[in-house]
C-alpha positions in Angstrom: 13.5 2.7 45.5 14.7 -0.7 44.4 15.2 -1.6 40.8 14.6 -5.4 41.0 12.7 -7.4 38.4 9.5 -7.4 40.5 9.4 -3.6 40.4 10.0 -3.5 36.7 7.1 -5.9 36.1 4.9 -3.9 38.4 5.7 -0.7 36.5 5.2 -2.3 33.1 1.6 -3.2 34.1 2.1 -7.0 34.0 -0.6 -8.9 36.0 -0.5 -12.5 35.0 -3.5 -13.5 37.1 -5.7 -10.8 35.4 -4.4 -11.8 32.0 -5.7 -15.3 32.5 -9.2 -14.0 33.3 -9.8 -11.4 30.6 -8.3 -10.4 27.3 -5.8 -7.5 27.1 -7.3 -4.2 26.2 -6.2 -3.2 22.7 -5.7 0.5 22.1 -6.7 1.9 18.7 -4.0 4.6 17.8 -6.5 6.7 15.8 -9.1 6.6 18.6 -6.3 7.5 21.1 -5.2 10.5 19.0 -8.8 11.8 18.9 -9.2 11.3 22.6 -6.0 13.2 23.4 -7.2 16.1 21.2 -10.5 16.2 23.2 -8.6 16.2 26.5 -6.3 18.9 25.2 -9.2 21.1 24.3 -10.9 20.6 27.6 -7.9 20.8 30.0 -5.1 22.8 28.5 -6.7 26.2 27.6 -8.5 26.4 30.9 -5.2 25.5 32.8 -3.4 28.1 30.8 -5.8 30.9 31.6 -5.9 29.9 35.3 -2.1 30.0 35.6 -1.9 33.3 33.6 -4.2 35.0 36.1 -2.3 33.4 39.0 1.0 34.8 37.7 -0.5 38.2 37.1 -1.8 38.4 40.6 1.5 37.2 42.1 3.9 39.4 40.2 1.9 42.7 39.8 3.5 44.0 43.0 6.6 44.6 41.0 4.7 46.8 38.6 2.9 48.5 41.5 6.3 49.4 43.0 7.2 51.6 40.0 3.8 52.7 38.8 3.8 56.5 38.8 6.8 56.6 41.2 7.8 59.9 39.5 4.8 61.5 41.2 5.2 59.5 44.4 1.9 57.7 43.7 3.4 54.3 43.8 2.8 51.4 46.2 6.0 52.0 48.3 5.4 55.7 48.7 1.7 55.5 49.6 2.3 52.7 52.2 5.4 54.4 53.6 7.5 51.2 53.2 11.3 51.2 53.2 13.1 49.1 50.6 13.8 46.5 53.3 10.1 46.3 54.2 9.2 45.9 50.5 11.6 42.9 50.3 10.0 41.4 53.4 6.6 41.7 51.8 7.9 39.8 48.8 9.5 37.2 51.0 6.5 36.5 53.1 4.6 35.4 50.0 7.2 32.8 49.4 7.1 31.6 53.0 3.3 31.0 52.8 3.7 29.4 49.4 6.3 26.9 50.8 4.2 26.1 53.8 0.9 25.4 52.0 2.0 23.8 48.8 2.1 20.2 49.7 -1.0 20.3 52.0 -2.8 22.0 49.1 -2.0 19.1 46.8 -3.6 16.7 49.2 -6.7 18.8 49.5 -6.9 18.9 45.7 -7.0 15.1 45.7 -9.6 15.0 48.5 -12.0 17.6 47.1 -11.4 17.0 43.4 -9.4 19.3 41.1 -12.3 21.4 39.8 -13.6 22.3 43.3 -10.3 22.9 44.9 -8.8 25.0 42.1 -12.0 27.1 41.8 -11.8 27.8 45.6 -8.1 28.8 45.4 -8.8 30.9 42.4 -11.6 32.8 44.0 -9.6 33.4 47.2 -6.4 34.6 45.5 -8.4 36.9 43.3 -10.1 38.3 46.4 -6.8 38.8 48.2 -5.4 40.6 45.2 -8.3 43.0 45.2 -7.9 43.6 49.0 -4.3 44.5 48.3 -5.6 47.5 46.5 -7.0 48.8 49.8 -4.0 48.5 52.1 -2.4 51.6 53.6 0.6 50.4 55.5 3.4 47.8 55.7 1.6 45.5 58.0 -1.4 45.4 55.7 0.7 44.5 52.7 2.5 41.7 54.6 -0.7 40.2 55.9 -2.4 40.1 52.5 0.7 38.9 50.7 0.9 36.0 53.1 -2.7 35.0 52.4 -2.1 35.4 48.7 0.8 33.0 48.9 -1.2 30.5 50.9 -4.0 30.4 48.3 -1.7 30.4 45.2 0.5 27.7 46.6 -1.4 24.7 45.4 -2.1 25.8 41.9 1.0 25.0 39.9 1.8 21.6 41.5 -1.9 20.8 41.3 -2.0 21.4 37.6 1.2 19.4 37.0 -0.4 16.6 39.2 -3.5 16.7 37.0 -1.4 16.2 33.9 0.0 12.9 35.3 -3.3 11.1 35.3 -4.5 12.5 31.9 -1.3 12.1 29.9 1.6 9.7 29.3 5.1 10.8 30.4 6.1 11.7 26.8 3.1 13.9 26.4 3.5 16.0 29.4 6.5 18.4 28.7 4.7 20.3 25.9 1.5 20.6 27.9 3.4 21.7 31.0 5.2 24.2 28.9 2.0 25.7 27.5 0.8 26.1 31.1 4.1 27.5 32.4 4.6 29.7 29.4 1.5 31.6 30.5 3.7 33.0 33.2 5.7 34.6 30.4 2.4 35.8 28.9 1.4 37.0 32.3 4.6 39.0 32.5 4.0 40.4 29.0 0.4 41.3 29.7 1.3 42.5 33.2 3.6 45.1 31.7 1.1 46.2 29.0 -1.8 46.3 31.5 0.3 48.3 34.0 1.2 50.8 31.2 -2.5 51.3 30.5 -3.7 51.4 34.1 -0.9 53.9 34.9 -2.9 56.5 33.0 -5.8 56.0 35.5 -3.9 57.6 38.4 -6.3 59.4 40.7 -9.3 58.3 38.8 -12.1 57.9 41.4 -9.6 59.2 44.0 -7.5 56.0 43.8 -3.9 55.7 42.8 -3.2 53.7 39.7 -1.5 50.9 41.6 -4.7 50.3 43.6 -6.6 50.1 40.3 -4.0 47.6 39.1 -4.7 45.2 42.0 -8.5 45.6 41.8 -8.7 45.1 38.0 -6.3 42.2 37.9 -7.9 40.4 40.9 -11.5 40.6 39.6 -11.2 38.2 36.6 -9.9 35.4 38.9 -13.0 35.7 41.1 -15.4 35.7 38.2 -13.8 32.9 36.2 -13.6 30.6 39.3 -17.3 29.8 38.7 -16.5 28.4 35.2 -13.6 26.4 36.6 -15.9 24.8 39.2 -18.3 23.8 36.4 -16.0 22.8 33.5 -12.5 21.9 34.7 -11.9 18.2 34.3 -11.3 15.9 37.3 -10.5 12.2 36.7 -10.6 10.3 33.4 -12.9 7.6 34.5 -15.6 9.9 36.0 -16.0 12.7 33.4 -19.4 12.9 31.8 -18.2 14.8 28.8 -16.4 11.6 27.7 -18.3 8.6 26.4 -18.0 5.3 28.2 -15.6 4.1 25.5 -13.5 7.2 25.8 -13.4 6.9 29.6 -12.2 3.3 29.3 -9.5 4.3 26.8 -8.4 7.3 28.9 -7.7 5.0 31.9 -6.3 2.1 30.0 -3.8 4.1 27.9 -2.0 5.4 31.0 -1.9 2.1 32.9 1.7 1.0 33.4 3.1 4.4 32.6 1.2 6.6 35.1 -1.1 6.4 38.1 -4.7 7.3 38.5 -5.2 10.4 40.5 -7.9 8.9 42.8 -5.8 6.0 43.9 -5.3 5.9 47.7 -2.0 7.2 49.1 -0.2 4.8 51.5 2.3 5.6 54.2 4.7 3.2 52.4 4.4 5.4 49.3 5.1 8.5 51.3 8.1 7.0 53.1 9.5 5.7 49.8 9.2 9.2 48.3 10.7 11.0 51.3 13.7 8.6 51.5 14.4 8.4 47.7 17.7 10.3 47.5 17.6 10.7 43.7 14.5 12.9 44.0 16.6 15.4 46.0 18.8 16.0 43.0 15.6 16.9 41.1 14.7 19.3 44.0 18.2 20.8 43.9 17.8 21.6 40.1 14.5 23.3 40.8 16.1 25.4 43.5 18.7 26.6 41.1 16.2 27.8 38.5 13.9 29.2 41.1 16.4 31.9 41.9 16.2 33.6 38.5 12.5 32.8 38.2 11.8 34.7 41.4 14.1 37.6 40.6 12.8 38.0 37.1 9.2 37.8 38.1 9.5 40.4 40.8 12.2 42.7 39.5 11.7 42.8 35.7 10.4 46.4 35.8 13.3 47.4 38.1 15.9 45.7 35.8 14.4 47.4 32.7 14.5 50.7 34.5 18.2 50.1 35.0 18.5 49.8 31.2 17.6 53.4 30.7 13.8 53.1 30.5 11.9 55.3 33.0 8.3 55.7 34.3 5.6 54.0 32.3 8.1 53.2 29.6 9.8 50.8 31.9 6.5 48.9 32.2 6.1 48.7 28.5 9.6 47.4 27.8 9.1 44.4 30.1 6.7 43.0 27.4 9.2 41.8 24.7 11.4 39.6 27.0 8.3 37.7 28.2 6.8 37.5 24.7 10.0 35.9 23.3 10.1 33.6 26.4 6.7 32.2 25.5 7.9 31.1 22.0 11.2 29.7 23.3 9.6 27.8 26.2 7.0 26.1 24.0 9.7 25.2 21.4 12.2 23.7 23.8 9.4 21.7 25.5 8.1 20.4 22.2 11.5 19.2 21.2 12.1 17.7 24.6 8.8 15.7 24.2 9.4 14.8 20.6 12.9 13.5 21.1 12.3 12.2 24.7 15.3 14.3 25.7 14.0 16.1 28.8 17.4 16.2 30.5 19.0 17.8 27.4 16.2 20.3 27.1 16.7 21.4 30.7 20.6 21.3 30.5 20.8 23.4 27.3 18.3 26.0 28.6 20.0 26.3 31.9 23.4 26.7 30.2 22.2 29.4 27.8 20.4 31.3 30.6 23.5 31.2 32.8 25.7 32.6 30.1 23.2 35.4 29.4 23.0 36.5 33.0 26.8 36.4 33.2 27.2 38.6 30.2 24.6 41.1 31.6 26.6 41.4 34.8 30.0 41.7 32.9 28.9 44.4 30.4 29.3 48.1 31.2 26.2 49.7 32.7 25.8 52.0 29.8 25.6 49.1 27.2 21.8 49.4 27.4 20.8 47.7 24.1 23.2 44.8 24.4 22.2 44.2 28.0 18.5 44.3 27.0 19.1 41.7 24.3 20.8 39.3 26.8 18.0 40.0 29.3 15.6 38.6 26.7 17.7 35.5 26.3 18.1 35.1 30.1 14.3 35.4 30.7 13.5 33.0 27.8 15.8 30.1 28.6 15.3 30.4 32.4 11.6 29.8 31.8 12.2 27.2 29.1 14.2 25.0 31.5 11.3 24.4 33.8 8.8 22.3 31.8 11.3 19.6 30.8 12.5 19.4 34.4 8.9 18.9 35.6 8.2 16.4 32.9 11.4 14.6 33.8 10.5 14.1 37.5 6.9 13.1 36.9 8.1 10.5 34.3 10.3 8.9 37.0 7.6 8.8 39.8 6.0 5.4 40.1 2.9 5.8 42.2 0.0 8.1 43.2 1.7 8.7 46.5 5.0 9.6 44.9 3.3 11.9 42.4 1.0 13.6 45.0 4.0 14.2 47.4 6.9 14.4 45.0 5.6 17.1 42.7 4.6 19.7 45.4 7.8 18.9 47.3 9.8 19.6 44.2 8.1 23.0 43.9 8.0 23.7 47.6 11.7 23.0 48.2 12.4 25.2 45.1 11.0 28.1 47.1 14.3 28.4 48.9 15.7 29.5 45.6 12.9 32.0 45.3 13.7 33.5 48.7 17.3 34.0 47.5 16.0 35.7 44.4 14.1 38.3 46.4 17.4 39.7 47.9 19.9 39.6 45.0 18.9 42.7 43.1 20.2 45.5 45.4 18.9 49.0 45.0 22.4 50.3 45.8 23.8 48.6 42.7 21.5 50.2 40.1 21.7 50.3 37.2 24.1 47.4 36.7 22.8 45.0 39.4 25.9 42.9 39.1 25.2 40.8 42.2 21.8 39.8 40.9 23.0 38.8 37.5 26.1 36.9 38.7 24.1 35.1 41.4 21.6 34.0 38.8 24.4 32.8 36.5 26.1 30.8 39.3 22.9 29.0 40.4 22.0 28.1 36.8 25.5 26.6 36.2 25.0 24.5 39.4 21.6 23.4 38.0 23.0 22.5 34.6 25.8 20.4 36.3 23.3 18.6 38.5 21.2 17.7 35.4 24.3 16.0 33.9 25.0 14.1 37.2 21.3 12.9 37.4 21.3 11.9 33.8 24.4 9.8 34.3 22.8 8.1 37.3 19.7 7.2 35.3 21.8 5.9 32.4 23.7 3.6 34.7 20.5 2.3 36.3 19.0 1.6 32.9 22.2 -0.3 31.9 21.9 -2.4 35.0 18.3 -3.3 34.1 19.0 -4.2 30.5 17.6 -2.8 27.2 14.2 -4.6 27.5 13.7 -3.5 31.1 14.5 0.2 30.6 12.8 2.0 33.5 14.3 5.4 34.0 13.4 8.1 31.5 15.9 10.7 30.4 
């Protein structure tokens, strides 16, 4: 993308011809604050619940793998899968997720967010319930592929929705509240698995089957409410007054794009050939490695710390609960100080050190390793919202946002594939390869953040202080 004066004026919302025809819209700060509170109450709680259910249905296979394994009533034993086949079942989800992520974002735009997200939610809930009925490896793989296809569009779709409801400096905290529900999902997932573990053989079904059925059902039921109540576009919502709709659209002009704007091939080409965006994508790849490995192997890692059986499920709760607080705090500070790059860098650095220490400590140092696991989980998750807010703040058009956001998450799936294979069963209980691999990728991510920050600083210097365009 060029950085000439014409582009700067276009981004700042200057239109001299329109200025001569009608007076500029004046925004009342108090009215804007009231509006943002209304938007928050309508959009954010619903998005948080949706993503929590999505994460539960995605990651519960890790709980199912260990649930009642001591009596051979676990997923792997009942479906007669080898360890390699189990890893393939994890990986196939990511393949589907990668393939369908960007197309799903375009479908969300075509059919409206409320309709598309409700459809996805009903389908992934249904696939989760079907997973409770599989009996062999091929069944697990087929259903996990479909589950990945339907879940693919949710997170980039929710981030995309934030871009036409909120200004760039308002997004990191909201994105954090949504993403942090993954940590709540992890915490609830462990607690729920602990409870459902006592239902083994109830009604003739193993507990892991009940786990899938009972965690998939809420997504199907709540999809109806999403269809009815989830907000679409600021200028069309009936729950806003005419004045509020006007304010909602006017306040983001010049700093964001309306979600219904048409996407041009020129926008798509500019986005695909904008090399700086690939640095953003690389950063997301690096954090996707620990995100994947933590999400899928948290019960396994905890089992390697001396906690066995249902106790291993229960002790996955504290790391995720702490991660929720850390993620929201880091994102709030990133928004407040407009320091998205620093929020991401510091989080990546602390997480990398925590993983390195876990790998370096003796296997029998259970309590110390558990403490650093809590730090690693917390700051790995905390790095993601500032990164997402950073990239959306530096996308200039509807086409760039519609394509750039899902591309960022889709390309990040390469990191998730790596995360599937790094915690080797033969290395229990230390899992050094897994911890050191996570640490190395996070160091690469932190370094790339500094490089990208330097590039944006230099671009802003070239534009001058009054034409500052690139956000840090």
